[in-house]
N, C-alpha and C positions, 0 to 999 in steps of 0.2 A: 818773670815775677820774682822780686826779692823775698827771700825767706828770712823772717825775723828770728832772732835768738829767742828760744822759748825756755823759760825757767822749768826746772824739773818739777813735775807734778802739776803744772799749770793746766787749767781747764781748756779743752778743745771741743768746739762744736762742729760736727760734720753736717754740712749743708750743701744742697745742690749748687753747682757752679754758677748758674744764672743768678741765684739769690745772693750768694757770697759776693759776686762781682757788684751787684746792685747795692749791697750794704756797704762794701768797702769804697765804692765811688760816691756814696752819700745820697744816691737816688732813693734808696730804701732806708728809712730811718726807724721802722718798727718791724719786729719779728714776732709773729704769733706762733706760740707753741702750745701743745695740749696741756702742759702743766707749767705753773709758775716756778721760778727759781729763787732761791735765797741768795744767790751769788750777786755781789756788787763788787766787781773786779774786772780786770782785763781778761777777755776770753779770746782765744785764737780760733780762727776759722779755717777749716780744711774742706776742700771740695769732696763730696761723697765719692767713695771709691778711690781716693787719692792718698798718697802718703806724704803730701806736701802741705805746708801752711801758706794760705793766701794772704793773711794779714791778721790784724787784731782789732777788737772793739772793746770799749769800756761799757760795762753794764752799770748804769747809775741809778735806775729805778725800774720798777716793774708795775705795770697797771693791772688791775683786777681783770680777770677773764670774764667777758660778757657772753652769755649763752643766748642764742636766738630763740630759745624756747621759754 
């Protein structure tokens, strides 16, 4: 896996390998998190427990979190 150059201070999201691979391959296009983010930028993905970067994604919008209750 090619490790992209990461700018100093760039945001990194640690995520399980199966989900990182699905996001980077385009199979998974939505990531549900417990809290919304104000970030609209490139975020680098790192498999949980790893010290490597698998790739990057651009956060362009955030949808409101819908609670089932």
